[in-house]
C-alpha positions in Angstrom: -3.6 37.0 -14.3 -0.9 34.6 -15.5 -1.1 33.6 -19.2 0.3 30.5 -20.9 0.4 30.1 -24.7 0.2 26.6 -26.0 1.7 25.9 -29.4 1.7 22.4 -31.0 4.5 21.9 -33.4 5.6 19.5 -36.1 8.4 20.6 -38.5 8.2 24.3 -37.7 11.9 25.2 -37.5 11.4 28.0 -40.0 8.9 29.8 -37.8 9.2 28.7 -34.2 12.1 30.9 -33.0 10.7 34.2 -34.4 7.2 33.3 -33.2 8.3 32.6 -29.6 10.5 35.7 -29.5 7.4 37.8 -30.6 5.3 36.2 -27.9 7.7 36.6 -25.0 8.3 40.2 -26.1 4.6 41.1 -25.5 3.9 43.1 -22.4 1.7 40.4 -20.8 4.4 38.2 -19.2 3.3 35.0 -20.9 4.9 31.7 -20.7 5.1 29.6 -23.9 4.5 25.8 -23.9 5.7 24.2 -27.1 4.3 20.7 -27.6 6.6 19.1 -30.2 5.9 15.8 -31.7 9.5 14.7 -32.4 9.8 16.9 -35.5 12.3 15.4 -37.9 13.5 18.9 -38.9 14.9 19.7 -35.5 12.1 22.0 -34.2 12.4 20.4 -30.7 16.1 21.1 -30.5 15.5 24.8 -31.3 12.9 24.9 -28.6 15.3 23.4 -26.1 17.9 26.0 -27.0 15.4 28.8 -26.4 14.3 27.2 -23.1 17.9 27.2 -21.9 18.1 30.9 -22.4 14.6 31.9 -21.3 12.6 30.2 -18.5 9.4 31.4 -20.0 9.8 28.8 -22.7 8.5 25.4 -21.6 9.2 22.5 -24.0 7.0 19.4 -23.9 8.4 16.6 -26.1 6.3 13.7 -27.4 7.8 10.6 -29.0 6.0 10.8 -32.4 3.4 12.6 -34.4 0.4 11.9 -32.1 -2.2 14.4 -33.5 -3.2 18.0 -33.1 -5.9 17.4 -30.6 -3.8 15.4 -28.2 -1.1 18.0 -28.5 -3.5 20.7 -27.4 -4.7 18.6 -24.5 -1.1 17.9 -23.4 -0.3 21.6 -23.5 -3.5 22.6 -21.7 -2.8 20.1 -18.9 0.7 21.4 -18.4 -0.6 25.0 -18.4 -3.3 24.1 -15.8 -0.7 22.2 -13.7 1.5 25.3 -13.7 -1.3 27.5 -12.4 -2.1 29.5 -15.5 -5.3 31.6 -15.3 -5.6 32.1 -19.0 -4.6 29.5 -21.7 -4.1 30.7 -25.2 -3.8 28.2 -28.1 -2.4 29.1 -31.5 -0.7 27.7 -34.6 3.0 27.8 -35.1 3.1 29.2 -38.6 2.2 32.9 -38.0 -1.2 32.4 -39.5 -2.2 33.4 -36.0 -0.1 36.5 -35.4 1.1 37.2 -31.8 0.1 40.8 -32.0 -3.5 39.7 -31.4 -2.8 37.9 -28.1 -3.2 41.0 -25.9 -6.7 41.6 -27.5 -7.7 38.0 -26.7 -6.4 38.4 -23.1 -8.2 41.8 -22.6 -11.5 40.3 -23.8 -11.4 37.7 -21.1 -12.6 40.4 -18.6 -16.0 39.7 -20.1 -16.0 36.1 -21.4 -14.8 32.6 -20.6 -13.6 31.7 -24.1 -12.4 34.2 -26.7 -11.8 33.3 -30.3 -9.5 35.1 -32.7 -12.0 35.4 -35.5 -11.8 35.8 -39.3 -15.6 36.3 -39.6 -16.5 39.2 -37.4 -16.2 42.9 -38.3 -12.6 43.8 -38.8 -11.5 40.2 -39.4 -10.4 38.6 -42.6 -7.8 36.5 -44.4 -4.7 37.2 -46.4 -2.9 35.1 -49.0 -5.6 32.4 -49.0 -6.9 30.9 -52.2 -10.6 31.3 -53.1 -11.2 27.5 -52.8 -9.8 27.5 -49.3 -11.9 30.5 -48.3 -15.0 28.9 -49.6 -14.2 25.7 -47.8 -13.5 27.5 -44.5 -16.7 29.6 -44.7 -18.8 26.6 -45.7 -17.4 24.5 -42.8 -18.1 27.3 -40.3 -21.6 27.8 -41.6 -22.3 24.1 -41.4 -21.0 23.8 -37.8 -23.0 26.9 -36.7 -26.2 25.6 -38.1 -25.8 22.0 -37.0 -24.5 22.7 -33.5 -26.1 26.0 -32.6 -22.8 27.8 -32.1 -23.0 31.5 -31.2 -19.5 32.1 -32.5 -18.9 32.9 -36.2 -15.4 31.3 -36.4 -16.1 27.8 -35.0 -13.0 26.1 -36.5 -10.4 28.7 -35.4 -7.6 27.4 -33.2 -6.6 30.9 -32.0 -8.3 31.0 -28.7 -8.0 32.0 -25.1 -9.7 29.9 -22.4 -10.4 30.8 -18.8 -8.9 28.3 -16.3 -12.3 27.8 -14.6 -13.9 26.6 -17.8 -11.0 24.6 -19.2 -10.6 22.6 -16.0 -14.3 21.5 -16.2 -14.0 20.2 -19.8 -13.7 16.4 -19.7 -10.6 16.3 -21.8 -10.2 12.5 -21.4 -13.5 11.9 -23.2 -12.8 14.0 -26.3 -13.1 11.7 -29.3 -11.9 14.0 -32.0 -8.3 14.7 -33.1 -6.9 17.0 -35.7 -8.7 20.1 -36.6 -12.1 18.6 -35.7 -10.8 18.7 -32.1 -11.4 22.5 -32.2 -15.1 22.0 -33.0 -15.6 19.5 -30.2 -13.9 21.8 -27.7 -16.2 24.7 -28.6 -19.2 22.4 -28.4 -18.2 21.2 -24.9 -17.4 24.7 -23.6 -20.7 26.1 -24.9 -22.4 23.1 -23.3 -20.9 24.1 -19.9 -22.5 27.5 -20.2 -19.2 29.3 -21.1 -19.6 32.9 -22.3 -18.0 32.9 -25.8 -16.6 36.0 -27.4 -14.7 36.9 -30.5 -12.1 39.5 -31.5 -11.2 40.2 -35.1 -7.9 39.0 -36.6 -6.4 38.8 -40.0 -5.6 35.2 -40.7 -2.4 35.1 -42.8 -1.9 31.9 -44.7 1.5 30.4 -44.0 4.4 31.6 -46.0 7.0 29.0 -44.8 6.7 25.3 -44.4 3.8 23.1 -45.6 0.1 23.2 -44.7 -1.1 20.3 -42.6 -4.7 20.4 -43.7 -5.6 17.3 -45.7 -8.7 15.8 -47.3 -8.8 13.3 -44.4 -8.9 16.2 -41.9 -11.8 17.8 -43.8 -13.8 14.6 -43.8 -13.0 14.0 -40.1 -14.3 17.5 -39.3 -17.6 16.9 -41.2 -18.0 13.6 -39.3 -17.4 15.3 -36.0 -20.1 17.9 -36.7 -22.6 15.2 -37.6 -21.7 13.1 -34.5 -22.1 16.1 -32.2 -25.3 17.2 -33.9 -26.8 13.7 -33.2 -25.6 14.0 -29.6 -27.2 17.4 -29.3 -30.5 16.0 -30.6 -30.3 13.4 -27.8 -30.0 16.2 -25.3 -26.4 15.3 -24.3 -23.6 17.7 -23.8 
């Protein structure tokens, strides 16, 4: 099966070259779609240079910083249009290490959506502060209880989607952006009856560049959970 890896980027010049090299070096023949939001630091230029040397690298340039959710959607649409059977999404900062991609792909023999999970046996975090760990675990517990998720790591962006499920998700109707987009995607996939699995990963907090998680993102994620919970109570997907 053909695999496409979708990576949204904004100011990731310190990570993107080594990340892409690690992905294309995996024995799975993956293509890499980098959705760059006109990064001021020149990330897009580096991506173009890699694409000129390697056809597996597929740049997708956007004119401005338009949001994580819409970047995922743009990359997913491109992967589907190119005929990918499996679509992996991940961050660009090595918090999601490429070494786990083969595990995600292998798990797709049994599921429709697989999550690289911090919160199953064998998973965990490195270099994360205690406040951030508590915030993450609390957010996941809140989402699981309110939305009836079967997965333990509901907010993780390291995922592999089967084409047949992703093509049924009404991407045009997704209201959320930012990290709350990930919660809504899981909600929609589970509502479609997708089999959801998890494989353990060690989440490594970024060592280069700046984190893009803000207080605004946290509040937006809480609002998304409450909005979807109300929708669930009404019996809507």
